[in-house]
C-alpha positions as CSV (number, residue, x, y, z in Angstrom):
1,M,33.7,-38.7,66.1
2,R,32.8,-37.1,62.8
3,M,30.0,-39.7,62.3
4,W,28.6,-38.9,65.8
5,T,28.7,-35.2,65.0
6,A,26.8,-35.7,61.7
7,F,24.3,-37.9,63.5
8,L,23.6,-35.3,66.2
9,F,23.3,-32.6,63.5
10,L,20.8,-34.7,61.5
11,L,19.0,-35.6,64.8
12,A,18.5,-31.9,65.4
13,F,16.5,-31.7,62.2
14,A,14.5,-34.8,62.8
15,Q,10.7,-34.5,62.6
16,A,10.7,-30.7,63.1
17,P,9.4,-28.5,60.3
18,Y,11.7,-25.8,59.1
19,A,10.7,-22.7,57.2
20,V,12.9,-22.0,54.1
21,E,13.4,-18.6,52.5
22,G,15.9,-18.0,49.8
23,V,17.2,-16.9,46.5
24,A,17.7,-19.0,43.3
25,R,20.1,-18.0,40.6
26,Y,20.7,-19.5,37.2
27,R,23.6,-19.2,34.8
28,G,23.2,-19.9,31.1
29,Y,25.9,-20.0,28.4
30,Y,26.1,-18.9,24.8
31,P,29.2,-19.1,22.5
32,L,30.4,-15.6,23.5
33,G,29.8,-15.7,27.2
34,S,27.2,-16.2,29.9
35,W,24.3,-14.5,31.6
36,E,22.6,-14.9,35.0
37,G,19.2,-14.4,36.4
38,V,18.0,-14.2,40.0
39,N,14.7,-15.1,41.7
40,P,14.3,-14.0,45.4
41,T,11.0,-15.8,46.0
42,A,12.0,-19.3,47.1
43,R,9.8,-20.2,50.1
44,G,8.5,-23.3,51.7
45,E,8.7,-25.8,54.5
46,V,10.8,-28.9,54.9
47,Q,11.1,-31.7,57.4
48,W,13.8,-34.3,58.1
49,D,13.5,-37.7,59.7
50,G,17.0,-39.3,59.6
51,E,17.9,-39.2,55.9
52,R,14.3,-38.9,54.7
53,A,13.1,-35.5,53.9
54,S,9.7,-34.1,52.9
55,G,8.0,-30.8,52.2
56,K,8.3,-28.4,49.4
57,V,10.1,-25.2,48.4
58,C,8.6,-23.2,45.6
59,L,9.4,-20.0,43.7
60,E,7.3,-17.7,41.5
61,Q,8.4,-18.1,37.9
62,A,7.4,-14.5,37.0
63,A,10.0,-13.2,39.4
64,W,13.1,-14.2,37.4
65,D,15.2,-11.2,36.6
66,S,18.3,-11.2,34.4
67,G,18.4,-7.4,34.2
68,I,17.2,-7.4,30.5
69,G,13.4,-7.2,30.2
70,E,13.1,-8.8,26.7
71,R,15.2,-11.7,27.8
72,D,13.1,-12.2,30.9
73,K,9.9,-12.0,28.8
74,K,11.2,-14.7,26.5
75,A,12.2,-16.9,29.5
76,L,8.7,-16.7,30.9
77,E,7.3,-17.9,27.6
78,I,9.8,-20.8,27.4
79,L,9.0,-21.8,31.0
80,R,5.3,-21.5,30.3
81,A,5.0,-19.4,33.5
82,K,1.4,-18.4,32.9
83,E,0.3,-22.0,32.8
84,Y,2.8,-23.1,35.5
85,P,3.4,-20.1,37.8
86,E,5.5,-21.9,40.3
87,A,8.5,-24.2,40.2
88,C,8.8,-26.5,43.2
89,L,11.4,-28.7,44.8
90,Y,10.1,-31.7,46.8
91,P,13.0,-33.0,48.9
92,K,13.0,-36.8,49.5
93,R,16.5,-37.3,51.1
94,A,18.9,-35.0,52.8
95,S,22.3,-36.0,54.4
96,F,25.9,-35.3,54.7
97,A,28.3,-36.9,52.2
98,G,31.6,-36.1,53.7
99,A,31.8,-32.3,54.1
100,R,29.0,-31.8,51.5
101,F,25.3,-31.6,52.3
102,V,23.2,-33.4,49.6
103,V,19.5,-32.9,49.0
104,E,17.8,-35.4,46.6
105,G,14.2,-35.0,45.5
106,E,12.1,-34.0,42.6
107,L,11.7,-30.7,40.8
108,S,8.5,-29.6,39.1
109,L,9.0,-27.1,36.4
110,A,7.0,-26.2,33.3
111,G,4.6,-29.1,33.7
112,R,7.2,-31.8,34.2
113,T,8.6,-33.4,37.3
114,R,12.2,-34.8,37.3
115,P,14.7,-36.1,39.9
116,V,17.2,-33.5,41.1
117,R,20.3,-33.7,43.3
118,L,21.6,-30.5,45.0
119,E,25.1,-30.5,46.5
120,G,26.4,-27.8,48.8
121,E,27.0,-26.7,52.3
122,L,24.8,-26.5,55.3
123,R,26.1,-24.2,58.1
124,Q,24.7,-23.4,61.5
125,T,23.9,-19.7,62.0
126,L,22.5,-17.7,65.0
127,E,19.0,-18.0,63.5
128,G,19.1,-21.6,62.3
129,Y,21.0,-22.9,59.3
130,R,22.1,-21.6,55.9
131,F,22.2,-23.8,52.8
132,Q,24.2,-23.0,49.7
133,G,24.0,-25.5,46.9
134,R,23.8,-26.1,43.2
135,F,22.8,-28.5,40.5
136,T,23.1,-28.6,36.7
137,T,20.2,-29.3,34.3
138,R,19.4,-29.0,30.6
139,F,16.7,-27.4,28.6
140,S,16.3,-30.7,26.7
141,E,15.6,-32.6,29.9
142,W,12.5,-30.5,30.4
143,G,11.4,-30.4,26.8
144,L,12.1,-26.7,26.7
145,E,13.1,-24.6,23.8
146,R,16.6,-23.2,24.1
147,P,16.7,-19.4,24.0
148,R,18.7,-17.5,21.4
149,F,21.0,-14.6,22.0
150,L,21.0,-12.6,18.7
151,F,21.6,-15.3,16.2
152,L,23.3,-17.7,18.6
153,E,21.5,-20.5,20.4
154,V,22.4,-20.9,24.1
155,R,24.0,-24.1,25.4
156,D,21.6,-26.8,26.6
157,E,23.2,-26.9,30.0
158,V,22.1,-24.5,32.8
159,E,23.6,-24.1,36.3
160,V,21.2,-23.5,39.1
161,F,22.2,-22.2,42.5
162,L,20.2,-22.0,45.7
163,E,20.9,-20.0,48.9
164,A,18.4,-20.4,51.7
165,E,17.9,-19.6,55.3
166,V,16.4,-22.6,57.2
167,R,14.7,-21.7,60.5
168,R,12.2,-23.2,62.9
C-alpha cells in the first residue's frame, strides 16, 4: 500500500511544471560556536517525470544576510558574487526513500558545478507542497577560501537548509 501511495504521489508531479519559491539558510562553525545566514530569494521551476527531474532553482548571492554586514561583505567576496550573481540547483532525480524525500542534482556556485543530494520532507499543503531539506558541503569542495572569525578559521563543513513552497 505504501508503494502505491508513493507511486500516486509521484504521478501527481509527473510532467507538470511546478513553481518553486523558498528560503535557503546556511550554518557555519568556528571553534567557539556557529553562525547562520539566510537568503529569501530561492525561485525557479521544476518538473518530475517518474524519478527523473529537471528545471532549476536559483538564488541571488547578494541577498545572503547573517545579520553582520562585514561578515556578509566578506562572504560575497569569497563566493565571487559579482562574477557569479546566482547559485542554481539543477535537479536530476527526485523520489521518496522511505519517509524521506530525496532530490539529487547539480549545484552551480561560484563558477563550479558539483553533484548535490538534498534529503528532507515533502508534505502536501492546501496550495501545493512544502519541501524542507538539507545537505552538507565544504568550502574546499568549491575551491573557496574559508572565512575567519577574529583570528579563528571556520570549519570547512557548512550545512545548507532549504524550505520551499512548490505550486502549479
